[in-house]
Backbone of each chain as ProteinMPNN parsed JSONL, in Angstrom:
{"seq_chain_A": "MKGIPTVLITVSPEVSAQMRPPRAIYPKGFKIGNSLGKPGMRELQREVLRNALTLFTEDTRPGQVVTREYPEYGEYHEPPRVKK", "coords_chain_A": {"N_chain_A": [[0.052, 16.492, 14.973], [3.052, 15.014, 13.675], [3.236, 13.772, 11.272], [3.441, 10.682, 9.338], [5.892, 8.46, 8.267], [5.916, 7.248, 4.97], [5.813, 4.654, 2.449], [5.287, 3.841, -0.946], [4.193, 1.108, -2.881], [4.078, 0.64, -6.206], [2.5, -0.274, -9.262], [1.931, 1.317, -11.314], [3.717, 3.447, -12.268], [3.961, 5.936, -13.634], [1.517, 7.086, -13.299], [1.361, 7.184, -10.472], [3.482, 8.869, -9.947], [2.45, 11.348, -10.522], [1.169, 12.115, -8.258], [3.292, 12.733, -6.631], [4.624, 11.038, -4.57], [6.042, 10.573, -1.285], [7.958, 8.53, -0.919], [8.607, 5.884, -3.146], [8.326, 2.776, -4.785], [8.783, 0.891, -7.761], [8.135, -2.196, -8.913], [9.498, -3.492, -11.646], [7.623, -4.069, -14.525], [5.657, -5.598, -13.311], [2.307, -6.724, -13.217], [-0.886, -4.934, -12.981], [-2.633, -5.5, -9.982], [-0.793, -7.298, -9.029], [1.01, -6.275, -7.078], [2.967, -7.076, -5.285], [3.955, -9.251, -6.504], [3.399, -12.58, -7.813], [0.671, -14.879, -6.869], [1.517, -16.938, -4.101], [4.261, -16.721, -4.467], [6.248, -16.39, -2.314], [8.922, -15.738, -1.467], [9.7, -13.879, -3.411], [7.826, -11.923, -2.842], [8.543, -11.203, -0.293], [11.019, -10.127, -0.767], [10.399, -7.842, -2.365], [8.909, -6.365, -0.511], [10.919, -5.997, 1.474], [12.676, -4.448, 0.018], [11.078, -2.174, -0.46], [10.682, -1.245, 2.198], [13.323, -0.662, 2.848], [13.783, 1.688, 1.61], [13.088, 3.592, 3.47], [15.394, 4.036, 4.891], [17.222, 4.972, 3.182], [18.852, 7.464, 1.154], [16.592, 9.097, -0.533], [14.928, 10.691, -3.238], [12.365, 12.825, -2.582], [9.189, 12.391, -4.065], [10.139, 10.97, -6.255], [9.923, 7.992, -8.092], [11.302, 4.863, -7.47], [12.754, 2.423, -9.435], [12.849, -1.115, -9.393], [14.216, -4.277, -10.407], [12.931, -7.541, -10.971], [13.683, -10.357, -12.008], [12.777, -12.959, -11.464], [10.015, -12.792, -11.411], [9.207, -13.229, -13.968], [7.644, -12.291, -16.119], [6.719, -9.5, -18.271], [4.875, -6.654, -18.015], [3.511, -3.929, -19.637], [3.3, -0.831, -18.029], [0.487, 1.323, -17.204], [0.086, 4.355, -19.018], [0.339, 7.865, -18.557], [-2.131, 9.968, -19.857], [-1.546, 12.426, -22.206]], "CA_chain_A": [[0.875, 15.378, 14.667], [4.193, 15.31, 12.868], [3.24, 12.955, 10.072], [3.869, 9.271, 9.413], [6.631, 8.137, 7.052], [5.17, 6.275, 4.076], [6.427, 4.238, 1.159], [4.288, 3.362, -1.834], [4.558, 0.127, -3.824], [3.161, 0.948, -7.22], [2.692, -0.84, -10.555], [1.602, 2.292, -12.236], [4.754, 4.502, -11.832], [3.681, 7.28, -14.177], [0.265, 7.612, -12.648], [1.608, 7.475, -9.113], [4.412, 10.046, -9.848], [1.707, 12.593, -10.588], [0.818, 12.546, -6.895], [4.533, 12.975, -6.044], [4.747, 10.339, -3.277], [7.371, 10.846, -0.608], [8.879, 7.404, -1.325], [7.824, 4.926, -3.935], [9.058, 1.746, -5.51], [8.065, 0.269, -8.89], [8.699, -3.446, -9.312], [9.335, -3.257, -13.063], [6.875, -5.065, -15.312], [4.542, -6.346, -12.617], [0.961, -6.229, -13.69], [-1.831, -4.366, -12.011], [-3.118, -6.592, -9.247], [0.39, -8.048, -8.594], [1.988, -5.263, -6.538], [4.038, -7.75, -4.583], [4.284, -10.464, -7.264], [2.277, -13.51, -8.095], [0.233, -15.7, -5.661], [2.401, -17.998, -3.634], [5.749, -16.446, -4.623], [6.476, -15.67, -1.028], [10.221, -15.114, -1.345], [9.681, -12.672, -4.15], [6.961, -10.958, -2.117], [9.365, -10.719, 0.832], [12.069, -9.269, -1.328], [9.719, -6.577, -2.754], [8.557, -5.658, 0.695], [12.117, -5.584, 2.082], [13.264, -3.278, -0.827], [10.269, -1.053, -0.164], [10.971, -0.758, 3.533], [14.683, -0.168, 2.96], [13.754, 3.084, 1.119], [12.991, 4.467, 4.624], [16.706, 4.258, 5.456], [18.12, 5.435, 2.14], [18.63, 8.826, 0.634], [15.739, 9.076, -1.737], [14.434, 11.997, -3.627], [10.899, 12.797, -2.453], [8.51, 12.605, -5.279], [10.659, 10.149, -7.269], [9.567, 6.514, -8.062], [12.454, 4.075, -7.718], [12.447, 1.16, -10.189], [13.674, -2.321, -9.147], [13.885, -5.426, -11.324], [12.842, -8.881, -10.292], [13.574, -11.37, -13.076], [12.075, -14.177, -11.016], [8.61, -12.634, -11.751], [9.073, -14.047, -15.17], [6.78, -11.61, -17.129], [6.775, -8.018, -18.316], [3.629, -5.937, -18.388], [3.68, -2.427, -19.825], [2.465, -0.07, -17.159], [-0.391, 2.365, -17.838], [0.724, 5.641, -19.28], [-0.479, 9.067, -18.346], [-2.574, 10.567, -21.085], [-1.113, 13.808, -22.277]], "C_chain_A": [[2.003, 15.728, 13.721], [4.218, 14.597, 11.505], [3.776, 11.537, 10.258], [4.661, 9.023, 8.129], [5.937, 7.058, 6.232], [6.053, 5.883, 2.961], [5.337, 3.559, 0.389], [4.942, 2.237, -2.704], [3.566, 0.305, -4.951], [3.54, 0.137, -8.522], [2.269, 0.075, -11.664], [2.469, 3.568, -11.94], [4.341, 5.881, -12.316], [2.488, 7.948, -13.457], [0.579, 8.062, -11.211], [2.524, 8.766, -8.981], [3.66, 11.342, -9.893], [1.354, 13.09, -9.22], [2.058, 12.858, -6.081], [4.711, 12.408, -4.614], [6.057, 10.506, -2.56], [8.36, 9.726, -0.84], [8.016, 6.426, -2.046], [8.743, 3.962, -4.723], [8.198, 1.12, -6.56], [8.775, -1.045, -9.239], [8.421, -3.62, -10.896], [8.659, -4.434, -13.763], [5.803, -5.83, -14.577], [3.199, -5.735, -13.114], [0.102, -5.657, -12.606], [-2.531, -5.511, -11.311], [-2.087, -7.533, -8.716], [1.42, -7.101, -7.978], [3.221, -5.914, -5.904], [4.561, -8.951, -5.377], [3.129, -11.309, -7.491], [1.833, -14.265, -6.863], [1.288, -16.745, -5.405], [3.86, -17.768, -3.774], [6.208, -15.627, -3.462], [7.85, -15.042, -0.966], [10.356, -13.851, -2.189], [8.919, -11.584, -3.46], [7.784, -10.377, -0.956], [10.465, -9.765, 0.288], [11.556, -7.836, -1.773], [9.481, -5.682, -1.52], [9.856, -5.16, 1.445], [12.717, -4.362, 1.373], [12.469, -2.027, -0.574], [10.582, -0.413, 1.174], [12.359, -0.204, 3.615], [14.753, 1.273, 2.391], [13.687, 4.043, 2.311], [14.342, 4.853, 5.126], [17.658, 4.706, 4.446], [17.885, 6.905, 1.776], [17.856, 8.804, -0.63], [15.377, 10.492, -2.053], [12.895, 12.018, -3.518], [10.266, 13.157, -3.803], [8.936, 11.663, -6.429], [10.197, 8.65, -7.068], [10.806, 5.752, -8.397], [12.1, 2.77, -8.418], [13.458, 0.017, -9.769], [13.215, -3.437, -10.038], [13.917, -6.676, -10.576], [12.601, -9.856, -11.35], [12.753, -12.575, -12.723], [10.559, -14.042, -11.225], [8.271, -13.291, -13.094], [8.142, -13.485, -16.344], [7.095, -10.129, -17.189], [5.413, -7.509, -18.769], [3.829, -4.475, -18.494], [2.806, -1.698, -18.847], [1.63, 0.958, -17.802], [0.359, 3.658, -17.951], [-0.249, 6.768, -18.906], [-0.858, 9.748, -19.632], [-2.194, 12.01, -21.128], [-1.963, 14.612, -23.255]], "O_chain_A": [[1.879, 16.719, 13.002], [5.124, 14.81, 10.699], [4.479, 11.246, 11.226], [4.186, 9.326, 7.034], [5.436, 6.074, 6.776], [6.934, 6.635, 2.546], [4.548, 2.799, 0.948], [6.064, 2.385, -3.188], [2.362, 0.155, -4.745], [4.715, -0.088, -8.815], [2.243, -0.323, -12.829], [1.982, 4.582, -11.439], [4.353, 6.856, -11.566], [2.477, 9.124, -13.094], [0.154, 9.129, -10.769], [2.363, 9.587, -8.077], [4.137, 12.351, -9.373], [1.242, 14.295, -8.993], [1.917, 13.226, -4.914], [4.908, 13.13, -3.637], [7.102, 10.574, -3.207], [9.554, 10.006, -0.95], [6.878, 6.151, -1.664], [9.791, 4.349, -5.24], [7.024, 0.838, -6.323], [9.876, -1.029, -9.789], [7.295, -3.85, -11.337], [9.047, -5.594, -13.624], [5.104, -6.642, -15.183], [3.015, -4.543, -13.363], [0.353, -5.884, -11.423], [-2.994, -6.432, -11.984], [-2.43, -8.485, -8.015], [2.594, -7.146, -8.346], [4.335, -5.397, -5.97], [5.519, -9.598, -4.953], [1.986, -10.864, -7.389], [2.57, -14.29, -5.877], [1.864, -17.342, -6.315], [4.653, -18.549, -3.247], [6.504, -14.435, -3.543], [7.978, -13.924, -0.468], [11.008, -12.885, -1.791], [9.331, -10.424, -3.491], [7.712, -9.178, -0.683], [10.753, -8.725, 0.881], [12.217, -6.818, -1.564], [9.785, -4.49, -1.486], [9.875, -4.049, 1.975], [13.184, -3.408, 1.995], [13.035, -0.938, -0.477], [10.73, 0.805, 1.276], [12.576, 0.697, 4.424], [15.709, 1.992, 2.68], [14.16, 5.175, 2.213], [14.472, 5.909, 5.744], [18.842, 4.835, 4.758], [16.837, 7.481, 2.07], [18.401, 8.523, -1.697], [15.509, 11.386, -1.217], [12.207, 11.32, -4.263], [10.705, 14.041, -4.539], [8.236, 11.547, -7.434], [10.12, 8.174, -5.935], [11.352, 5.932, -9.485], [11.181, 2.081, -7.975], [14.678, 0.177, -9.793], [12.041, -3.558, -10.388], [14.745, -6.906, -9.695], [11.449, -10.198, -11.619], [12.097, -13.158, -13.586], [9.861, -15.055, -11.221], [7.182, -13.828, -13.293], [7.925, -14.138, -17.364], [7.673, -9.572, -16.256], [4.894, -7.92, -19.807], [4.273, -3.831, -17.543], [1.6, -1.948, -18.846], [1.996, 1.457, -18.867], [1.164, 4.012, -17.09], [-1.47, 6.617, -18.943], [0.018, 10.079, -20.431], [-2.482, 12.758, -20.193], [-1.73, 15.807, -23.437]]}, "seq_chain_B": "MSISRKCVPFTPFEGELSKATVALVTAGGVHLKDQEPFNIADELGDLGYRVMPEDVDPSQLMVTHHHYDHTDADKDINVVFPIDVLRDLQEEGFIRGLARKHVGYMGYTMQLKAMYEDTAHEIANEIDKGSRADLVVLTGG", "coords_chain_B": {"N_chain_B": [[-4.807, 17.936, 10.722], [-3.117, 18.814, 7.793], [-2.741, 18.318, 4.3], [-0.234, 19.057, 2.08], [-0.598, 20.68, -1.067], [1.369, 21.61, -2.561], [4.028, 20.933, -2.105], [6.082, 18.017, -1.591], [4.825, 15.855, 0.822], [6.889, 14.949, 2.796], [7.933, 12.858, 5.421], [10.537, 12.407, 7.471], [12.43, 9.459, 8.409], [14.172, 8.368, 11.027], [14.832, 6.264, 12.541], [15.393, 2.719, 13.24], [14.794, 0.063, 11.06], [14.533, -2.505, 12.232], [13.42, -1.902, 14.647], [10.978, -0.919, 14.173], [7.479, -0.516, 13.828], [4.989, -1.538, 11.611], [2.413, -0.431, 9.442], [-0.141, -1.441, 7.077], [-1.673, 0.111, 4.306], [-3.988, -0.123, 1.94], [-5.111, 0.55, -1.366], [-6.474, -1.332, -2.662], [-9.033, -2.334, -2.286], [-9.407, -4.09, -0.216], [-10.968, -5.963, 2.466], [-12.496, -7.215, 5.487], [-14.333, -10.259, 5.408], [-16.715, -10.102, 6.856], [-17.214, -7.48, 6.997], [-18.828, -4.52, 5.717], [-19.105, -4.637, 2.207], [-17.353, -2.69, -0.286], [-18.959, -0.179, -2.146], [-19.599, -0.884, -5.231], [-21.51, -0.36, -7.008], [-22.086, 2.261, -7.231], [-21.298, 4.722, -9.472], [-19.712, 6.797, -8.86], [-17.848, 5.96, -7.176], [-16.594, 4.667, -3.928], [-16.203, 6.279, -0.847], [-15.497, 5.266, 1.487], [-13.6, 3.47, 4.06], [-12.036, 0.533, 5.488], [-11.142, -0.928, 8.56], [-8.624, -3.12, 9.656], [-7.596, -5.596, 12.032], [-4.472, -6.185, 13.849], [-4.059, -8.921, 14.17], [-5.316, -10.103, 12.014], [-6.874, -12.684, 10.107], [-5.831, -13.929, 7.147], [-7.443, -15.577, 5.578], [-9.853, -14.624, 6.031], [-10.202, -12.413, 4.571], [-11.248, -10.327, 1.807], [-11.69, -9.023, -1.532], [-13.248, -6.169, -2.759], [-13.661, -4.582, -5.549], [-13.907, -3.055, -8.622], [-12.28, -2.174, -10.616], [-9.85, -3.297, -11.187], [-8.224, -6.366, -12.047], [-8.68, -8.683, -9.774], [-8.164, -11.377, -9.477], [-5.846, -12.789, -8.828], [-5.303, -11.725, -6.286], [-7.463, -12.797, -4.981], [-6.71, -15.428, -4.787], [-4.372, -15.226, -3.303], [-4.023, -13.006, -0.945], [-1.839, -11.556, -0.304], [-0.571, -10.476, -2.611], [-1.525, -7.978, -2.958], [-1.975, -6.977, -0.465], [0.123, -7.275, 1.746], [0.158, -8.985, 4.282], [0.86, -11.43, 5.516], [3.37, -11.531, 4.581], [4.555, -9.386, 5.868], [4.468, -10.369, 8.381], [6.287, -12.423, 8.065], [8.626, -10.929, 7.73], [8.775, -9.778, 10.274], [9.309, -11.986, 11.717], [11.775, -12.703, 10.888], [13.219, -10.632, 11.914], [13.558, -8.266, 10.516], [11.819, -6.205, 10.721], [10.245, -4.724, 13.628], [7.596, -5.267, 14.241], [4.017, -5.683, 13.636], [1.556, -3.081, 13.102], [-1.206, -2.082, 15.065], [-3.463, -1.62, 13.568], [-4.686, -1.818, 10.255], [-5.45, -0.733, 7.026], [-7.999, -0.788, 4.46], [-9.122, 0.521, 1.379], [-11.208, 1.546, -1.439], [-9.521, 2.142, -4.159], [-10.683, 3.845, -6.218], [-12.331, 6.558, -7.46], [-14.621, 9.084, -8.449], [-14.736, 11.244, -7.056], [-12.625, 13.095, -6.359], [-11.768, 15.248, -4.785], [-13.071, 14.984, -2.408], [-11.976, 12.549, -1.584], [-9.375, 13.248, -1.3], [-9.393, 15.326, 0.571], [-10.999, 14.476, 2.653], [-11.329, 11.541, 3.112], [-8.633, 10.643, 2.948], [-7.487, 12.114, 5.116], [-8.956, 11.047, 7.186], [-8.147, 8.342, 7.198], [-5.391, 8.675, 7.687], [-5.605, 9.766, 10.223], [-6.748, 7.698, 11.557], [-4.739, 5.753, 11.532], [-2.837, 7.155, 12.899], [-3.96, 7.394, 15.39], [-3.726, 5.205, 17.863], [-2.754, 3.04, 16.392], [-0.129, 2.596, 16.639], [1.789, 2.67, 14.713], [4.933, 3.072, 13.236], [5.762, 3.343, 10.726], [4.328, 3.383, 7.379], [3.222, 1.28, 4.803], [2.113, 1.698, 1.597], [-0.172, 0.341, -0.757], [-1.411, -0.251, -4.066], [-3.744, -1.585, -6.388]], "CA_chain_B": [[-3.685, 17.671, 9.836], [-3.377, 19.208, 6.419], [-1.814, 17.675, 3.317], [0.136, 20.148, 1.157], [-0.696, 20.411, -2.488], [2.448, 22.278, -3.325], [5.264, 20.251, -1.896], [5.981, 16.551, -1.243], [4.594, 15.769, 2.238], [7.903, 13.997, 3.204], [8.203, 12.724, 6.738], [11.671, 11.612, 7.614], [12.479, 8.345, 9.308], [15.526, 8.336, 11.5], [15.004, 5.059, 13.405], [15.887, 1.523, 12.664], [13.705, -0.795, 10.681], [14.357, -3.598, 13.191], [12.702, -1.428, 15.824], [9.859, -0.243, 13.713], [6.235, -1.189, 13.675], [4.585, -1.184, 10.254], [1.002, -0.591, 9.053], [-0.467, -1.486, 5.633], [-2.786, 0.858, 3.799], [-4.081, -0.54, 0.575], [-6.242, 1.053, -2.21], [-6.869, -2.451, -3.421], [-10.399, -2.751, -1.982], [-9.361, -5.25, 0.759], [-11.689, -5.806, 3.653], [-12.88, -8.529, 6.129], [-15.598, -10.817, 4.789], [-17.927, -9.695, 7.621], [-17.395, -6.015, 6.904], [-19.637, -4.161, 4.566], [-18.296, -4.451, 1.005], [-17.335, -1.36, -0.938], [-20.135, 0.019, -3.013], [-19.19, -0.856, -6.607], [-22.662, 0.005, -7.917], [-22.028, 3.718, -7.345], [-20.271, 5.108, -10.486], [-18.788, 7.821, -8.351], [-16.925, 5.24, -6.293], [-16.931, 4.583, -2.531], [-15.198, 7.033, -0.203], [-15.237, 4.721, 2.793], [-12.433, 2.584, 4.301], [-12.259, -0.532, 6.454], [-9.929, -1.093, 9.406], [-8.377, -4.538, 9.94], [-6.719, -5.688, 13.181], [-3.143, -6.736, 13.717], [-4.082, -10.364, 14.107], [-6.298, -10.494, 10.959], [-6.63, -13.934, 9.482], [-5.905, -13.658, 5.679], [-8.53, -16.28, 4.989], [-11.135, -13.926, 6.279], [-10.186, -11.179, 3.801], [-11.694, -10.424, 0.436], [-11.552, -7.842, -2.318], [-14.338, -5.625, -3.477], [-13.115, -3.547, -6.402], [-14.21, -3.529, -10.023], [-11.408, -1.427, -11.555], [-8.663, -4.013, -11.567], [-8.429, -7.802, -12.023], [-8.175, -9.13, -8.459], [-8.193, -12.837, -9.461], [-4.632, -13.243, -8.101], [-5.512, -11.384, -4.886], [-8.442, -13.72, -4.466], [-5.978, -16.624, -4.471], [-3.294, -14.913, -2.278], [-4.197, -11.619, -0.688], [-0.534, -10.895, -0.104], [-0.107, -9.764, -3.696], [-1.852, -6.502, -2.83], [-2.037, -6.626, 0.941], [1.157, -8.275, 2.237], [0.027, -9.116, 5.753], [1.645, -12.582, 5.938], [4.834, -11.163, 4.217], [5.029, -8.521, 6.931], [4.688, -11.265, 9.528], [7.574, -13.077, 7.839], [9.788, -9.955, 8.032], [8.891, -9.655, 11.694], [9.92, -13.257, 12.322], [13.248, -12.698, 10.62], [13.846, -9.505, 12.605], [13.734, -7.12, 9.649], [11.001, -5.139, 11.351], [9.915, -5.14, 14.968], [6.215, -5.843, 14.262], [2.881, -5.108, 12.857], [0.772, -2.141, 13.774], [-2.515, -2.627, 15.6], [-4.511, -1.387, 12.615], [-4.356, -1.799, 8.895], [-6.608, -0.067, 6.368], [-8.261, -1.015, 3.067], [-10.178, 1.4, 0.767], [-11.286, 1.256, -2.822], [-8.882, 3.26, -4.787], [-11.277, 4.339, -7.461], [-13.366, 7.45, -7.152], [-14.678, 10.269, -9.245], [-14.851, 12.341, -6.043], [-11.157, 13.205, -5.911], [-11.593, 16.302, -3.708], [-13.508, 14.366, -1.117], [-10.954, 11.529, -1.235], [-8.067, 13.884, -0.946], [-9.571, 16.253, 1.721], [-11.708, 13.858, 3.773], [-10.961, 10.139, 3.344], [-7.195, 10.498, 3.227], [-7.251, 12.574, 6.464], [-9.556, 10.093, 8.133], [-7.262, 7.202, 7.268], [-4.161, 9.135, 8.447], [-5.965, 9.926, 11.69], [-7.029, 6.319, 12.102], [-3.335, 5.219, 11.717], [-2.144, 7.999, 13.898], [-4.553, 7.175, 16.763], [-3.882, 3.839, 18.374], [-2.211, 1.909, 15.607], [1.264, 2.445, 17.019], [2.625, 2.47, 13.535], [6.084, 3.994, 12.955], [5.862, 3.42, 9.256], [3.164, 2.882, 6.62], [3.402, 0.795, 3.492], [0.934, 1.893, 0.802], [-0.229, -0.412, -1.963], [-2.554, -0.12, -4.864], [-4.287, -2.894, -6.793]], "C_chain_B": [[-4.049, 18.111, 8.442], [-2.328, 18.599, 5.488], [-1.513, 18.808, 2.288], [-0.039, 19.714, -0.265], [0.552, 20.828, -3.198], [3.776, 21.577, -3.154], [5.037, 18.763, -1.481], [5.892, 16.482, 0.279], [5.606, 14.667, 2.871], [8.117, 14.023, 4.73], [9.419, 11.892, 6.9], [11.57, 10.471, 8.583], [13.945, 8.168, 9.734], [15.814, 7.182, 12.406], [15.645, 3.926, 12.658], [14.726, 0.637, 12.283], [13.481, -1.962, 11.647], [13.632, -3.205, 14.454], [11.402, -0.752, 15.443], [8.608, -1.121, 13.55], [5.559, -0.649, 12.368], [3.027, -1.416, 9.994], [0.867, -0.643, 7.586], [-1.691, -0.609, 5.338], [-2.907, 0.502, 2.361], [-5.339, 0.138, -0.135], [-6.852, -0.127, -3.004], [-8.198, -3.024, -3.124], [-10.455, -3.959, -1.04], [-10.137, -4.91, 2.013], [-12.042, -7.173, 4.213], [-14.198, -8.955, 5.482], [-16.837, -10.361, 5.534], [-18.013, -8.159, 7.692], [-18.249, -5.703, 5.647], [-18.772, -3.971, 3.289], [-18.328, -3.035, 0.511], [-18.454, -1.363, -1.927], [-19.619, 0.13, -4.529], [-20.332, -0.414, -7.538], [-22.66, 1.549, -8.138], [-20.936, 4.204, -8.324], [-19.335, 6.149, -9.968], [-17.725, 7.196, -7.498], [-17.432, 5.252, -4.809], [-15.839, 5.255, -1.765], [-14.821, 6.427, 1.168], [-13.92, 3.89, 2.915], [-12.846, 1.606, 5.432], [-10.918, -0.706, 7.315], [-9.841, -2.631, 9.774], [-7.405, -4.666, 11.071], [-5.416, -6.336, 12.9], [-3.106, -8.24, 13.507], [-5.03, -10.908, 13.002], [-5.855, -11.794, 10.303], [-6.844, -13.713, 7.905], [-7.081, -14.426, 5.002], [-9.87, -15.648, 5.207], [-11.169, -12.534, 5.486], [-10.696, -11.395, 2.421], [-11.452, -9.042, -0.208], [-12.818, -7.411, -2.89], [-13.855, -4.413, -4.297], [-13.332, -3.964, -7.862], [-13.336, -2.776, -11.057], [-10.046, -2.047, -11.727], [-8.987, -5.516, -11.438], [-7.832, -8.346, -10.75], [-8.193, -10.723, -8.34], [-7.018, -13.336, -8.664], [-4.717, -12.896, -6.629], [-6.474, -12.315, -4.217], [-7.7, -15.048, -4.065], [-4.927, -16.408, -3.317], [-3.381, -13.407, -2.059], [-2.936, -10.776, -0.56], [-0.056, -10.187, -1.405], [-0.547, -8.315, -3.785], [-1.873, -6.051, -1.409], [-1.143, -7.631, 1.711], [1.249, -8.46, 3.746], [0.872, -10.321, 6.21], [3.146, -12.273, 5.626], [5.398, -10.271, 5.349], [5.349, -9.36, 8.187], [6.074, -12.069, 9.34], [8.756, -12.186, 8.177], [9.884, -9.685, 9.538], [9.615, -10.874, 12.305], [11.447, -13.236, 12.037], [13.945, -11.425, 11.177], [14.025, -8.274, 11.758], [13.031, -5.919, 10.172], [10.649, -5.61, 12.733], [8.551, -5.859, 14.965], [5.186, -5.187, 13.452], [2.105, -4.139, 13.701], [-0.583, -2.736, 14.195], [-3.702, -2.485, 14.556], [-3.931, -1.302, 11.242], [-5.655, -1.365, 8.116], [-6.756, -0.525, 4.861], [-9.322, -0.025, 2.571], [-10.205, 1.02, -0.773], [-10.711, 2.406, -3.631], [-9.434, 3.667, -6.173], [-12.422, 5.338, -6.989], [-13.427, 8.579, -8.163], [-14.788, 11.49, -8.347], [-13.471, 12.601, -5.425], [-11.001, 14.201, -4.784], [-11.977, 15.705, -2.351], [-12.489, 13.326, -0.698], [-9.704, 12.184, -0.673], [-8.233, 14.661, 0.376], [-10.169, 15.541, 2.909], [-11.117, 12.449, 4.032], [-9.541, 9.994, 3.705], [-6.861, 10.965, 4.575], [-7.743, 11.623, 7.459], [-8.678, 8.84, 8.339], [-5.995, 7.561, 7.966], [-4.469, 9.245, 9.914], [-6.136, 8.542, 12.375], [-5.669, 5.585, 12.387], [-2.695, 5.93, 12.854], [-2.712, 7.69, 15.291], [-4.645, 5.697, 17.053], [-3.356, 2.754, 17.549], [-0.727, 1.577, 16.004], [2.158, 2.203, 15.872], [3.716, 3.597, 13.471], [6.16, 4.263, 11.492], [4.642, 2.844, 8.558], [3.64, 2.423, 5.187], [2.054, 0.89, 2.683], [0.97, 0.989, -0.403], [-1.486, -0.058, -2.748], [-3.126, -1.544, -5.268], [-3.206, -3.611, -7.49]], "O_chain_B": [[-5.143, 17.828, 7.954], [-1.174, 18.4, 5.87], [-2.424, 19.414, 1.722], [0.293, 18.595, -0.654], [0.773, 20.432, -4.342], [4.6, 21.653, -4.065], [3.943, 18.36, -1.086], [6.776, 16.99, 0.969], [5.174, 13.635, 3.385], [8.444, 15.072, 5.286], [9.388, 10.726, 6.506], [10.73, 10.487, 9.482], [14.82, 7.865, 8.923], [16.896, 7.095, 12.987], [16.317, 4.092, 11.641], [13.785, 0.462, 13.057], [12.338, -2.366, 11.856], [13.263, -4.066, 15.253], [10.78, -0.087, 16.271], [8.686, -2.294, 13.185], [5.58, 0.551, 12.096], [2.476, -2.471, 10.309], [1.63, 0.004, 6.868], [-2.652, -0.625, 6.107], [-1.994, 0.8, 1.592], [-6.421, 0.256, 0.44], [-7.655, 0.085, -3.913], [-8.524, -4.098, -3.63], [-11.407, -4.739, -1.058], [-10.039, -3.816, 2.568], [-11.911, -8.182, 3.52], [-15.03, -8.141, 5.081], [-17.904, -10.239, 4.934], [-18.854, -7.631, 8.42], [-18.358, -6.486, 4.703], [-17.804, -3.211, 3.317], [-19.228, -2.267, 0.849], [-18.845, -2.396, -2.471], [-19.254, 1.223, -4.962], [-20.112, -0.135, -8.717], [-23.188, 2.038, -9.137], [-19.752, 4.094, -8.008], [-18.274, 6.38, -10.549], [-16.766, 7.874, -7.129], [-18.51, 5.759, -4.498], [-14.669, 4.915, -1.939], [-13.983, 6.955, 1.899], [-13.238, 3.667, 1.915], [-13.805, 1.809, 6.176], [-9.798, -0.631, 6.81], [-10.823, -3.281, 10.13], [-6.435, -3.908, 11.103], [-5.233, -6.966, 11.859], [-2.262, -8.77, 12.783], [-5.478, -12.051, 13.077], [-4.683, -12.001, 9.989], [-7.937, -13.352, 7.47], [-7.628, -13.978, 3.994], [-10.885, -16.069, 4.651], [-12.017, -11.672, 5.716], [-10.608, -12.501, 1.888], [-11.078, -8.069, 0.446], [-13.484, -8.242, -3.507], [-13.67, -3.33, -3.742], [-12.985, -5.072, -8.27], [-13.656, -2.765, -12.245], [-9.162, -1.44, -12.331], [-9.954, -5.872, -10.766], [-6.612, -8.464, -10.638], [-8.231, -11.277, -7.242], [-7.189, -14.257, -7.866], [-4.26, -13.672, -5.79], [-6.342, -12.608, -3.028], [-8.078, -15.687, -3.083], [-4.668, -17.297, -2.505], [-2.887, -12.623, -2.869], [-2.927, -9.55, -0.677], [0.827, -9.335, -1.298], [-0.019, -7.531, -4.575], [-1.796, -4.851, -1.146], [-1.595, -8.653, 2.229], [2.252, -8.143, 4.384], [1.551, -10.215, 7.232], [4.044, -12.718, 6.341], [6.563, -10.394, 5.729], [6.309, -9.118, 8.919], [6.834, -12.316, 10.276], [9.731, -12.601, 8.804], [10.972, -9.391, 10.034], [10.395, -10.774, 13.251], [12.261, -13.69, 12.841], [15.128, -11.199, 10.92], [14.603, -7.297, 12.236], [13.517, -4.79, 10.104], [10.744, -6.807, 13.003], [8.378, -6.903, 15.594], [5.44, -4.259, 12.684], [1.993, -4.338, 14.911], [-1.003, -3.781, 13.699], [-4.745, -3.128, 14.67], [-2.83, -0.786, 11.05], [-6.777, -1.63, 8.548], [-5.772, -0.624, 4.127], [-10.304, 0.235, 3.266], [-9.349, 0.294, -1.277], [-11.31, 3.472, -3.771], [-8.691, 3.8, -7.146], [-13.321, 4.967, -6.234], [-12.392, 8.995, -8.684], [-14.916, 12.62, -8.818], [-13.196, 12.384, -4.245], [-10.165, 14.002, -3.903], [-11.315, 15.896, -1.331], [-12.171, 13.246, 0.489], [-9.09, 11.72, 0.287], [-7.326, 14.66, 1.209], [-9.91, 15.919, 4.052], [-10.481, 12.219, 5.061], [-9.219, 9.298, 4.669], [-6.025, 10.336, 5.223], [-7.09, 11.373, 8.472], [-8.493, 8.354, 9.454], [-5.54, 6.782, 8.803], [-3.661, 8.851, 10.755], [-5.751, 8.289, 13.517], [-5.533, 4.889, 13.393], [-2.057, 5.303, 13.7], [-1.97, 7.73, 16.272], [-5.535, 5.01, 16.55], [-3.48, 1.593, 17.939], [-0.196, 0.495, 15.751], [3.208, 1.58, 16.028], [3.468, 4.793, 13.62], [6.593, 5.337, 11.076], [3.995, 1.932, 9.073], [4.37, 3.14, 4.503], [1.046, 0.273, 3.029], [2.019, 0.857, -1.034], [-2.49, 0.375, -2.182], [-2.973, -2.524, -4.539], [-3.401, -4.742, -7.934]]}, "name": "protein", "num_of_chains": 2, "seq": "MKGIPTVLITVSPEVSAQMRPPRAIYPKGFKIGNSLGKPGMRELQREVLRNALTLFTEDTRPGQVVTREYPEYGEYHEPPRVKKMSISRKCVPFTPFEGELSKATVALVTAGGVHLKDQEPFNIADELGDLGYRVMPEDVDPSQLMVTHHHYDHTDADKDINVVFPIDVLRDLQEEGFIRGLARKHVGYMGYTMQLKAMYEDTAHEIANEIDKGSRADLVVLTGG"}
């Protein structure tokens, strides 16, 4: 097989970056358990998924996590840090 | 198939999203209610995975995972497993459609080598064989 293109939606960007994902998006400030947003926020969920899928057609740097901001989420949660 | 440890396993996509079929693979512990739950009693974690069909009914899904708060996913599975969201994007023509198979596993294990060398390969092969996925969206909890 030749491989399958993937994109990761992560709310733990530092942790995910350790695995050097081919494409990844971090919805800034979303808490763990809310990768696409909050329950019922369907338009926000659609926007996050559209933005994730759009990374397949953009020039991204493999291994890098792209940060996107969604003010409509309405909260900011500090993501987990990698212990050094 | 082997997964390189040294370089990023980047597979290019040269098609169009509007012609692509998409599969979901989540580490959020999502599975069908009538499938065997993940084993949260084992401190080493559960290396298994569950396959969900294209026409899966979200009301028949549940989460078994004790390393994140899945209260919100219990209310709306789309916050970790955006199956209805994917259907919306199909309807609006953003993507062509959903793959025949989607996968859930419990993204917690102390058996990292086995997860990396066995489970990850099995999931990739599952998607590769018969799912008709052009692209995969990965989500955590």
